C-alpha positions in Angstrom: 98.7 86.8 65.9 101.0 83.9 66.7 99.6 81.3 69.1 101.8 79.1 71.2 99.9 76.7 73.5 100.3 73.5 75.3 99.1 71.5 78.3 100.9 70.8 81.5 101.0 67.3 82.9 101.6 66.1 86.5 105.2 65.1 86.0 105.9 68.5 84.5 106.6 69.7 88.0 109.7 67.8 88.2 111.4 69.0 85.0 112.4 72.8 85.0 110.9 74.9 82.2 109.2 71.8 80.7 105.7 73.4 80.6 106.8 76.7 79.1 109.1 75.1 76.5 106.4 72.6 75.5 104.1 75.5 74.7 106.7 77.6 72.9 108.1 74.7 70.8 104.9 74.0 69.0 104.1 74.5 65.4 101.3 77.0 66.0 103.7 80.0 66.3 105.8 80.2 63.1 109.0 82.1 63.6 109.1 81.6 67.4 112.5 79.9 67.8 113.5 78.9 71.3 116.6 76.9 70.4 118.9 79.6 71.7 117.4 79.1 75.2 119.7 76.0 75.6 122.8 78.3 75.3 121.6 80.3 78.4 122.0 77.4 80.8 125.3 78.6 82.1 123.8 81.9 83.1 121.6 80.1 85.7 117.9 80.0 86.0 117.3 83.7 86.0 119.6 83.9 83.0 117.4 81.4 81.2 114.2 83.3 82.1 115.9 86.4 80.8 116.7 84.7 77.6 113.1 83.5 77.1 112.0 87.1 77.7 114.4 88.3 75.0 113.0 85.6 72.5 109.5 86.5 73.2 110.0 90.2 73.0 111.9 89.9 69.7 109.1 87.7 68.2 106.5 90.1 69.3 108.0 93.1 67.4 107.3 91.2 64.1 104.0 89.7 65.2 101.7 89.7 68.4 101.9 86.5 70.4 99.4 84.7 72.5 100.8 82.1 74.9 98.3 79.5 76.2 98.9 77.1 79.0 96.2 74.6 79.8 96.1 72.6 83.1 98.4 75.2 84.6 98.0 73.7 88.0 100.6 71.1 87.0 103.1 73.4 85.6 106.8 73.1 86.9 108.2 75.5 89.4 110.6 77.2 87.0 107.7 77.9 84.6 105.7 79.3 87.5 108.8 81.5 88.5 109.2 82.5 84.8 105.6 83.7 84.7 106.2 85.9 87.6 108.9 87.7 85.7 107.7 87.4 82.1 104.1 88.3 82.5 104.7 91.7 84.0 108.1 92.2 82.3 106.4 92.0 78.9 103.3 94.0 79.7 104.4 96.7 77.5 104.9 94.4 74.5 102.2 92.7 72.4 102.4 89.4 74.3 99.1 88.0 75.8 99.0 85.2 78.2 96.1 82.8 78.8 96.4 80.3 81.7 93.7 77.8 82.7 93.8 75.9 86.0 91.7 74.1 88.4 92.6 74.4 92.1 94.3 71.5 93.9 94.6 71.0 97.7 97.8 72.1 99.3 100.3 74.9 98.7 101.9 74.6 95.3 104.2 77.0 93.3 101.8 77.1 90.2 98.9 78.1 92.4 100.9 80.7 94.3 102.4 82.2 91.0 98.9 82.5 89.4 97.5 84.0 92.7 100.4 86.5 92.7 99.7 87.5 89.1 96.1 88.1 90.0 97.1 90.2 93.0 99.2 92.2 90.6 96.3 93.0 88.5 96.1 90.2 85.9 92.5 89.6 84.9 90.7 86.8 86.4 88.0 84.8 84.3 86.3 82.4 86.7 84.4 79.7 85.1 81.4 79.5 87.3 79.3 76.3 87.6 76.5 76.0 85.0 73.1 77.1 86.3 70.1 74.8 86.1 68.9 76.1 82.8 72.3 75.5 81.1 72.5 72.0 82.7 69.1 71.2 81.2 70.1 72.6 77.9 73.3 70.4 77.8 71.2 67.3 78.8 68.8 68.0 76.0 71.6 68.5 73.5 73.5 65.4 74.4 70.5 63.0 74.9 68.4 64.4 72.0 65.5 64.7 74.5 64.1 66.8 77.4 65.6 65.4 80.7 62.9 64.7 83.4 63.3 65.5 87.0 65.0 62.2 87.8 67.7 62.8 85.2 68.3 66.4 86.4 68.5 65.1 90.0 71.2 62.7 89.1 73.2 65.1 87.0 73.2 67.7 89.8 76.0 65.6 91.3 78.3 67.1 88.7 78.1 70.4 90.4 77.6 72.4 87.2 80.9 71.1 85.7 80.3 70.7 81.9 82.8 68.0 81.3 81.7 65.9 84.1 78.1 66.4 83.1 78.8 65.2 79.5 80.8 62.3 80.7 78.1 61.1 83.1 75.4 61.4 80.4 77.4 59.5 77.8 78.2 56.8 80.4 74.5 56.4 81.3 73.5 56.3 77.8 76.1 53.8 76.7 75.2 51.6 79.7 71.5 51.6 78.6 70.4 53.3 81.8 68.5 56.1 79.9 65.3 55.8 77.9 63.6 58.3 75.7 59.8 58.3 75.3 57.7 61.1 73.7 60.8 63.2 73.6 61.4 62.9 77.3 64.6 61.2 78.7 64.1 59.2 81.9 66.3 56.9 84.0 66.0 53.2 83.7 66.3 52.0 87.3 69.3 49.9 88.3 72.7 50.5 89.9 73.5 54.1 89.1 77.0 55.6 89.4 77.5 57.6 92.5 80.0 60.0 91.2 82.3 60.7 88.2 84.9 58.2 89.2 82.4 55.3 89.5 80.9 56.6 86.2 84.2 56.2 84.5 84.8 52.8 86.1 81.4 51.6 84.7 82.4 52.9 81.3 85.7 51.2 81.4 84.0 47.9 82.1 82.7 48.0 78.6 86.1 48.0 77.2 88.2 45.0 76.5 90.7 43.8 79.2 93.5 44.9 77.1 92.2 48.4 76.7 91.5 48.7 80.4 95.1 47.5 81.1 96.4 50.1 78.6 94.5 52.9 80.4 95.7 51.7 83.8 99.3 51.7 82.6 98.9 55.2 81.1 97.4 56.5 84.4 100.3 55.2 86.3 102.8 56.8 84.0 101.1 60.2 84.6 102.1 61.9 81.3 101.9 61.5 77.5 103.2 57.9 77.0 104.1 55.6 74.1 102.4 52.4 73.3 105.7 50.7 73.8 106.1 52.0 77.3 102.6 50.8 78.2 103.1 47.5 76.7 106.3 47.0 78.7 104.7 47.9 81.9 101.8 45.5 81.2 104.1 42.7 80.1 102.7 42.7 76.5 104.3 43.1 73.2 103.8 46.5 71.6 102.3 44.9 68.5 99.9 43.0 70.5 98.6 46.2 72.0 97.7 48.0 68.8 94.0 46.8 68.8 93.7 48.1 72.5 95.2 51.5 71.5 92.7 51.7 68.6 89.8 50.8 70.8 90.8 53.5 73.5 91.1 56.1 70.8 87.9 55.3 69.1 86.1 55.1 72.4 87.2 58.7 73.1 89.3 58.0 76.2 92.7 58.5 74.7 93.9 61.0 72.1 96.6 60.3 69.5 99.4 62.9 69.6 101.8 61.5 67.0 104.1 59.1 68.8 102.5 59.7 72.1 99.1 58.8 73.7 97.3 61.1 76.2 94.1 61.0 78.1 91.3 63.1 76.6 91.1 64.8 79.9 93.1 64.8 83.0 90.1 64.0 85.2 89.7 60.7 83.3 93.2 59.8 84.0 92.8 60.6 87.7 89.6 58.5 87.8 91.3 55.5 86.3 94.2 55.9 88.7 91.8 56.3 91.8 90.1 53.1 90.9 93.3 51.0 91.2 93.8 49.3 94.6 96.8 50.4 96.7 98.8 47.0 96.3 98.3 47.2 92.6 99.6 50.8 92.4 102.6 49.8 94.5 103.6 47.0 92.1 102.8 49.2 89.0 104.9 52.1 90.2 107.7 49.8 91.1 107.7 48.2 87.6 107.2 51.7 86.0 110.5 52.9 87.6 112.4 50.1 85.8 110.5 50.9 82.4 111.2 54.6 82.4 114.8 54.1 83.6 115.4 51.8 80.6 113.6 54.2 78.2 116.0 56.8 79.1 113.4 59.1 80.8 114.4 61.6 83.5 116.0 60.1 86.7 113.6 62.2 88.6 110.7 60.3 86.9 112.4 57.1 88.2 112.6 58.6 91.7 108.9 59.6 91.7 107.8 56.1 90.8 110.0 54.5 93.4 108.6 56.8 96.0 105.0 56.1 95.0 105.7 52.4 95.2 106.3 52.6 98.8 109.3 50.4 98.5 112.0 50.7 101.1 115.2 52.1 99.7 118.7 51.0 100.6 121.5 53.2 101.4 123.1 53.0 97.8 119.9 53.9 96.3 119.7 56.9 98.6 122.8 58.3 97.2 121.6 58.0 93.6 118.2 59.4 94.4 119.8 62.2 96.3 121.9 63.3 93.4 118.9 63.4 91.1 116.8 65.3 93.6 119.6 67.8 93.8 119.1 68.4 90.0 115.4 69.0 90.5 116.1 71.3 93.4 117.9 73.8 91.1 114.5 74.6 89.4 111.9 73.1 91.7 112.8 73.3 95.3 109.3 72.7 96.5 108.8 69.6 94.6 112.4 68.4 95.6 111.5 68.9 99.2 108.4 66.9 98.9 110.3 64.1 97.1 112.9 64.0 99.9 110.3 64.0 102.7 108.7 60.9 101.0 112.2 59.3 100.7 112.9 59.9 104.4 109.6 57.9 105.1 111.0 54.9 103.1 114.4 54.8 104.8 115.3 52.5 107.6 115.2 54.5 110.9 118.9 53.7 111.5 120.1 54.8 108.1 122.7 57.6 108.7 121.6 59.4 105.5 118.3 60.3 107.2 119.5 63.5 109.0 121.3 64.6 105.9 118.2 64.2 103.9 116.2 66.1 106.5 118.7 68.9 106.3 118.3 69.0 102.5 114.6 69.2 102.9 114.6 72.0 105.5 116.9 74.1 103.2 114.6 73.4 100.2 111.4 73.9 102.1 112.6 77.4 103.3 114.1 78.4 99.9 110.6 77.6 98.3 109.0 79.9 100.9 107.6 77.2 103.1 109.5 78.4 106.2 107.1 77.2 108.8 107.3 73.6 107.4 111.1 73.9 107.5 111.2 75.0 111.0 108.8 72.3 112.3 110.6 69.6 110.5 114.0 70.7 111.9 112.6 70.9 115.5 111.0 67.4 115.1 114.4 66.0 113.9 116.4 67.7 116.5 114.4 66.2 119.3 115.5 62.7 118.0 119.1 63.1 119.2 121.7 63.6 116.5 125.4 63.4 116.2 127.3 66.8 116.4 127.9 66.7 112.7 124.3 65.8 111.8 122.8 68.4 114.2 125.2 71.2 113.1 124.6 70.5 109.4 120.8 70.6 110.0 121.0 73.9 111.9 123.2 75.3 109.3 120.6 74.5 106.6 117.9 75.9 108.7 120.0 79.1 109.6 120.6 79.8 105.8 116.9 79.2 105.1 115.9 81.6 107.9 118.4 84.2 106.8 117.0 84.1 103.3 113.5 84.6 104.8 114.6 87.6 106.9 114.1 85.9 110.3 117.3 87.1 111.9 116.4 86.6 115.5 115.8 82.9 114.7 119.1 82.8 112.7 120.9 84.0 115.8 119.2 81.4 118.1 119.9 78.4 115.8 123.5 79.2 114.9 124.2 79.9 118.7 122.9 76.5 119.5 125.0 74.8 116.9 128.2 76.8 117.8 127.8 75.8 121.4 128.8 72.2 120.5 132.6 71.8 120.6 132.8 68.9 118.1 131.3 70.8 115.1 133.6 70.3 112.0 135.5 73.5 111.1 134.0 73.8 107.7 130.6 73.9 109.2 131.6 76.1 112.0 133.0 78.7 109.6 129.7 79.0 107.8 127.7 79.0 111.0 129.8 81.9 112.3 129.5 83.9 109.1 125.6 83.5 109.2 125.6 84.1 112.9 127.4 87.5 112.3 125.0 88.6 109.6 122.0 87.8 111.8 123.5 89.8 114.7 123.9 92.8 112.4 120.2 92.9 112.0 119.3 92.6 115.6 121.7 95.5 116.4 124.4 93.8 118.2 127.4 95.2 116.5 130.0 94.1 119.0 129.2 90.5 118.7 128.7 90.7 115.0 132.2 92.0 114.7 133.6 89.2 116.8 131.7 86.5 115.0 132.8 87.8 111.7 136.4 87.9 112.7 136.1 84.3 114.0 134.4 83.3 110.7 137.3 84.7 108.7 139.8 82.8 110.9 138.1 79.4 111.0 137.2 79.5 107.2 140.8 80.4 106.3 142.0 77.5 108.4 139.5 75.1 106.9 140.0 76.4 103.3 136.4 77.6 102.9 136.8 80.7 101.0 133.0 81.3 100.6 132.6 81.4 104.4 135.7 83.7 104.7 134.3 86.1 102.2 130.8 86.1 103.8 132.5 86.8 107.2 134.5 89.6 105.8 131.6 91.4 104.2 129.8 91.2 107.5 132.6 93.0 109.1 132.5 95.8 106.4 128.9 96.6 107.7 130.2 96.9 111.4 133.0 99.2 110.1 130.5 101.3 108.2 128.2 101.5 111.2 131.2 102.8 113.3 132.2 105.3 110.7 135.4 103.7 109.7 134.7 103.9 105.9 138.3 103.8 104.7 138.6 100.4 106.6 135.3 99.2 105.2 136.5 99.9 101.6 139.9 98.2 102.1 138.2 95.1 103.6 135.5 94.9 100.9 138.1 95.2 98.2 140.0 92.4 99.7 136.8 90.2 99.7 136.3 91.1 96.0 139.9 90.1 95.2 139.4 86.8 97.0 136.2 86.0 95.1 137.5 87.1 91.7 140.6 84.8 92.1 138.3 81.7 92.3 135.7 80.1 90.1 133.9 78.4 93.0 130.7 79.4 94.7 132.8 82.3 96.4 131.8 84.6 93.6 128.1 83.8 94.4 128.6 85.8 97.6 128.9 89.1 95.5 131.0 91.0 97.8 130.8 94.0 95.5 127.3 94.4 97.1 129.2 95.6 100.2 132.0 97.5 98.4 129.5 99.8 96.5 127.8 101.2 99.7 131.2 101.7 101.3 132.5 103.7 98.3 129.2 105.7 98.0 129.4 106.7 101.7 132.8 108.3 100.9 131.3 110.4 98.2 132.9 108.2 95.4 129.5 107.9 93.8 130.7 107.2 90.2 133.1 104.5 91.3 130.4 102.9 93.4 127.9 103.0 90.4 130.5 101.3 88.3 131.1 98.6 90.9 127.2 98.0 90.9 127.2 97.8 87.1 130.0 95.1 87.1 128.4 93.3 90.0 124.9 93.3 88.4 126.3 92.0 85.1 128.2 89.3 86.9 125.1 88.3 88.8 123.3 87.9 85.5 126.1 85.6 84.1 126.2 83.5 87.3 122.3 83.4 87.6 122.3 84.5 91.1 118.8 86.0 91.0 118.7 86.5 94.8 121.2 89.4 94.4 119.2 91.4 91.9 116.9 93.2 94.4 120.1 94.2 96.3 121.8 95.6 93.3 118.7 97.8 92.6 118.6 98.8 96.3 122.3 100.0 96.2 121.8 101.8 92.9 118.7 103.5 94.3 120.7 104.8 97.3 123.4 106.1 95.0 120.7 107.9 92.9 119.4 109.6 96.2 123.0 110.6 97.0 123.2 112.2 93.5 120.0 114.0 94.0 118.0 112.0 91.4 114.9 111.0 93.3 112.9 109.9 90.2 115.6 107.6 89.1 116.0 106.3 92.6 112.3 105.4 92.8 112.6 103.6 89.5 115.5 101.5 90.8 113.8 100.7 94.1 110.5 99.8 92.3 112.5 97.4 90.1 114.2 95.8 93.1 110.9 95.5 94.9 109.1 93.8 91.9 112.1 91.4 91.7 112.0 90.6 95.5 108.3 89.9 95.1 108.9 87.7 92.1 111.5 85.7 94.0 109.4 85.8 97.3 112.6 87.3 98.9 110.7 88.9 101.8 113.9 89.8 103.7 114.8 92.1 100.8 111.4 93.7 100.6 111.5 95.5 103.9 114.6 97.7 103.1 113.2 98.4 99.6 109.9 99.4 100.9 111.5 101.6 103.4 113.6 103.2 100.7 110.5 103.8 98.5 108.8 105.4 101.6 111.8 107.7 102.1 111.7 108.7 98.4 108.0 109.3 98.4 108.2 111.6 101.4 111.0 113.6 99.9 108.8 113.9 96.8 105.8 115.1 98.9 103.9 111.9 98.2 102.7 111.2 101.7 100.0 108.8 100.9 102.3 106.6 98.8 105.0 106.8 101.5 102.6 105.6 104.2 101.4 102.8 102.0 105.0 101.6 101.6 105.5 101.8 105.4 102.2 99.9 106.0 103.4 97.0 103.7 106.7 96.8 105.4 105.1 96.9 108.8 103.0 93.9 108.0 106.1 92.0 107.0 107.8 93.0 110.2 104.8 91.8 112.1 105.1 88.3 110.4 108.7 88.1 111.7 110.6 89.5 108.8 113.6 91.5 110.2 115.2 94.7 109.0 117.7 97.3 110.3 116.3 100.1 112.5 117.3 102.7 109.9 115.2 100.8 107.2 111.8 101.8 108.6 112.4 104.0 111.7 113.9 106.8 109.7 111.2 107.1 106.9 108.6 106.6 109.5 109.8 109.4 111.6 110.0 111.6 108.6 106.3 110.7 107.6 105.2 111.5 111.2 107.0 114.9 111.1 105.5 115.7 107.8 102.1 115.0 109.3 102.8 117.6 112.0 103.7 115.0 114.8 107.2 115.9 115.9 106.8 114.2 119.3 105.7 110.9 117.6 108.6 111.1 115.3 111.0 111.4 118.2 109.5 108.4 119.9 109.9 106.4 116.7 113.6 107.4 116.7 114.2 106.3 120.3 116.2 103.2 119.2 118.4 105.2 116.8 119.1 107.7 119.3 119.9 105.0 121.9 122.5 103.5 119.6 124.4 106.8 119.0 127.3 107.4 118.8 128.3 103.7 118.3 126.0 103.1 115.4 126.3 105.8 112.7 124.7 104.0 109.8 121.8 106.6 109.4 124.3 109.5 109.3 126.4 107.6 106.9 123.6 106.9 104.5 121.7 110.3 104.7 123.9 113.3 105.0 120.8 115.4 105.7 119.9 113.3 108.8 122.2 115.2 111.1 120.6 118.5 110.5 117.1 117.0 110.3 117.5 115.3 113.7 118.9 118.4 115.3 115.9 120.4 114.0 113.4 117.9 115.2 115.0 117.6 118.7 115.0 121.4 119.0 111.4 121.6 118.1 110.4 119.3 120.9 112.8 120.9 123.3 115.3 118.0 123.6 118.6 119.7 123.6 120.4 116.7 125.0 119.7 114.6 121.9 120.3 117.5 119.6 123.8 117.8 121.1 124.3 114.0 120.8 123.7 114.2 117.2 126.2 117.0 116.7 128.8 115.1 118.7 128.3 112.0 116.5 128.3 113.9 113.3 131.5 115.6 114.2 133.1 112.2 115.2 132.0 110.8 111.8 133.6 113.8 110.0 136.8 113.5 112.0 137.2 109.8 111.1 136.7 110.6 107.5 138.5 113.8 106.8 138.5 113.1 103.0 134.7 113.1 102.8 133.5 116.6 102.4 129.9 115.7 102.6 130.4 114.5 106.3 132.2 117.8 107.1 129.2 119.7 105.7 126.8 117.7 107.7 128.7 118.1 110.8 128.9 122.0 110.3 125.3 122.1 109.3 124.2 120.4 112.6 126.6 122.5 114.7 125.4 125.7 113.0 121.8 124.9 113.8 122.4 124.1 117.5 124.6 127.2 117.9 122.6 129.4 115.6 125.9 130.6 114.1 125.8 131.9 110.6 129.6 131.5 109.9 129.3 127.8 110.8 126.4 127.3 108.4 128.3 129.2 105.6 131.1 126.7 106.2 128.6 123.9 105.9 127.5 125.2 102.5 131.2 125.5 101.3 131.8 121.9 102.4 128.7 120.6 100.7 129.8 122.4 97.5 133.0 120.3 97.4 131.0 117.0 97.4 128.3 115.5 95.2 125.4 115.4 97.6 123.1 117.9 96.1 120.2 117.4 98.4 122.5 117.9 101.4 123.6 121.2 99.9 120.0 122.2 99.2 119.0 121.9 102.8 122.2 123.6 104.1 121.4 126.5 101.6 117.9 126.8 102.9 119.0 126.9 106.6 121.8 129.3 105.9 119.3 131.6 104.0 117.2 131.8 107.1 120.2 132.9 109.2 121.3 135.4 106.5 117.8 136.9 106.6 117.8 137.1 110.4 121.2 138.8 110.0 119.6 141.5 107.8 121.1 140.2 104.6 117.8 139.8 102.5 119.4 139.7 99.1 121.9 137.0 100.1 119.0 134.9 101.6 117.0 135.2 98.4 120.0 134.2 96.3 120.6 131.1 98.5 116.9 130.2 98.5 116.7 130.4 94.7 119.7 128.1 94.4 118.2 125.7 96.8 114.9 125.8 95.0 116.6 124.9 91.7 118.4 122.0 93.3 115.1 120.7 94.7 113.3 121.1 91.4 116.0 119.2 89.4 116.1 116.5 92.1 112.5 115.9 92.3 112.4 116.9 96.0 108.9 118.5 95.7 108.4 118.8 99.5 111.5 120.8 99.8 110.6 122.9 96.7 107.2 123.7 98.1 108.6 124.8 101.4 111.3 126.9 99.8 108.9 128.6 97.4 106.6 129.4 100.3 109.5 131.1 102.0 110.3 133.1 98.8 106.7 134.1 98.5 106.8 135.4 102.0 109.8 137.5 100.9 107.6 138.8 97.9 109.7 137.0 95.4 107.5 135.8 92.4 107.6 132.1 91.5 109.5 131.2 88.5 107.4 129.6 85.8 108.0 125.9 85.0 110.6 125.5 82.4 108.8 122.9 80.3 105.1 123.7 80.9 102.6 121.4 82.6 101.4 119.0 79.7 101.5 115.3 80.2 104.6 115.0 77.9 106.5 117.7 79.7 105.9 115.8 83.0 108.3 113.0 82.0 111.6 112.9 83.8 114.8 113.0 81.7 115.3 109.3 82.3 111.7 108.4 81.3 112.1 110.6 78.3 115.3 108.9 77.1 113.5 105.5 77.5 110.4 106.6 75.7 112.3 107.9 72.7 114.3 104.6 72.4 111.2 102.5 72.7 109.5 104.7 70.0 112.6 103.8 67.8 111.4 100.2 68.1 114.0 99.0 70.6 113.0 96.4 73.1 113.3 96.8 76.9 116.6 94.8 76.9 118.0 96.8 74.0 117.1 100.2 75.7 118.7 98.8 78.9 122.0 98.0 77.0 122.0 101.4 75.3 121.5 103.2 78.6 123.6 101.0 80.9 120.6 100.1 83.0 118.9 96.8 83.9 115.7 95.8 81.9 113.8 96.0 85.1 114.7 99.6 85.7 113.8 100.4 82.1 110.5 98.6 82.7 109.9 101.0 85.7 110.5 104.1 83.7 108.2 102.7 80.9 105.5 102.0 83.5 105.7 105.6 84.8 105.6 107.0 81.3 102.5 105.0 80.4 100.8 106.2 83.6 101.7 110.0 83.0 100.8 109.8 79.3 97.6 107.9 79.7 98.8 105.2 77.3 98.7 101.4 77.5 100.9 100.1 74.7 104.1 100.8 72.9 102.1 101.8 69.8 100.3 104.5 71.7 103.5 105.7 73.2 105.2 106.0 69.8 102.2 108.1 68.6 102.8 110.4 71.6 106.5 110.6 70.8 105.9 111.6 67.3 103.3 114.1 68.1 105.5 115.8 70.7 108.8 115.7 68.7 107.7 116.4 65.1 108.9 120.0 65.6 112.3 118.8 66.7 
């Protein structure tokens, strides 16, 4: 087994990927070459994580790998983000991770990442405090004598921490405050250290002045440091410091790491640092800023020392520091936000850069998931009275952050406030209007969303802001889809794609193909829509826009549902949900959970469906918004499946209220029209049943080229009229389209009408066809219901085509993945072969492991060989 390990330091949190790269670049894992990681920088941060995953997966094929990260509480944000992706993503490969941490106060990305991994099932090994017997045993080992009650009482201050215990005993012994008589150790009275910090202080007093200065300089530098850097900070020559270096190493306080020196334990460094008076720290940090700048260290390290010095910063320095903080923000938004906030405290109150810095901090806090802090900071700053430009810029940053967090009502509120000011610059106004439009879409105000999106396009075009123009255009595609004007939606989305493709700016980062794909899919152009998703997802990987990945999986899952491939749809939706969880993209989790609930209900997995709905409901309770179709529809289906049609109708009140103006549900699910009519009929609500029929007919009339809408309209009409010929027309229309599950439901209802008309043979034939579609699609609820009807008609059930063994329970997609994995391909190689994302492959692999009862690729390969040896 290869072992790649390293230790995080406090300043790691400012340098993206520094912790992980330090661990992987050591000499302990021969053959592990991460040099190609640098070539992935143009793919963005997610692309870099993806490249690291490829490197680790390739290495693990030759030799199992153990990755160790000590002091993980200090790791940088990008390492924390990478662990969220790499640990579960490589779970099927022979890669093992061991992280050690101690908890720090406050909310930090490393702690959150580790807590998230634990919630996902990572094994937690808590190092509990030593018990009294173990403490006594260590005392006896260190002192060479049995400790008496006085010694044990004193060392109890260490709270069972073995490192602190050993340090305190060593300090007491070196200071001559312990005596041994007749094999028993006792305390020699005198001034005893009150805690570990003072114990270290007492120990340092035994060192020479130069050695103490060396340790103080190293504590201020807060990372592995060179003797040359420490000497410059102290005002000494490096040569004159050599004896102090030797003394500190021999005394066991510092450790020689080649060209660097490092404290033997981080707690010692903290103790030395905490012993320094505030004025001394201020001077040392000010000097350290100059030292590390001249030594060519990271500019962020310079900023950190300047901030810690408490020195007031002038306007020119703000510009330099702001540029450097922006670099940090790309990989460490939380740390960058903290730096900015501390910079604001060092600014003159009248400095015009203040509001701009606060706007940066608001945006960064929210993108780091600290939405409450972002909101509070913005509100405090807004009360101070700002210029129109400063206020609108701050509100724009807050709105963008809240949109990312899924708090759409607040988005609308803040953008409305900013837009109310007449003196907002056009470039800012265009972006505000675009975000305002998207917020309105999710609070179900289509008319104003359409108006705002049109204004955004006009203002953005005049201001030359193509990104805002594209964002406004895609908002309008949603309103067009909601109103059933699909050809117009496709045309506008294509125009947005063309605008984005003609530029190399951040316009492409808006990914207008995300809105072109569902418009094409709604028009039954499923293959074309899937190709658009494939192009868009590949482009997102190249651009490093990780935020879009859950949405690509969501769109591809919807296309799989339309194709009647529920198992594949579940794999895509699960991959998207895991991605959203890793990114803490809560706004995207609600629709994904709703989609998973919908799929689970169609597959007859009611418990799983309700669990997904509960998870989504908690997010909504916390203020995360979503469209009414995202949760209302699957929740109503779950209630109806549980025999509660009246409750289902109450859940659908909002959807019914918005008909016929908002048709999104009927556009997404061609079975919805017939299902709603059937539900309304069962509770005796003929008015709502007729409303659905009228809306479905209007949707079909607006889109005469979409045969599935014609089939859905005929299906709903045939149910309400109880007309066999209309139902037959519905089946014929569905046969011309690709929506297999819509056809299956129409066949089932037409079969019932045929039987009532005395055509038993025709009814059986239709039911058998419907049953086969349901079986192939994985729609087990439909399958069970149809087979029950066939049983009532005395038609024997057909035996399963592939038996019931674990192996035969794999879906076609799972089987394809399993066979390629057994051939030795990595997840990424399988993904490339099957034109899927690695995360979708991982979902299929997880399902295969569960179904086959295996936990590794080796065991999976054995199963493949055992079940395919006969060809």
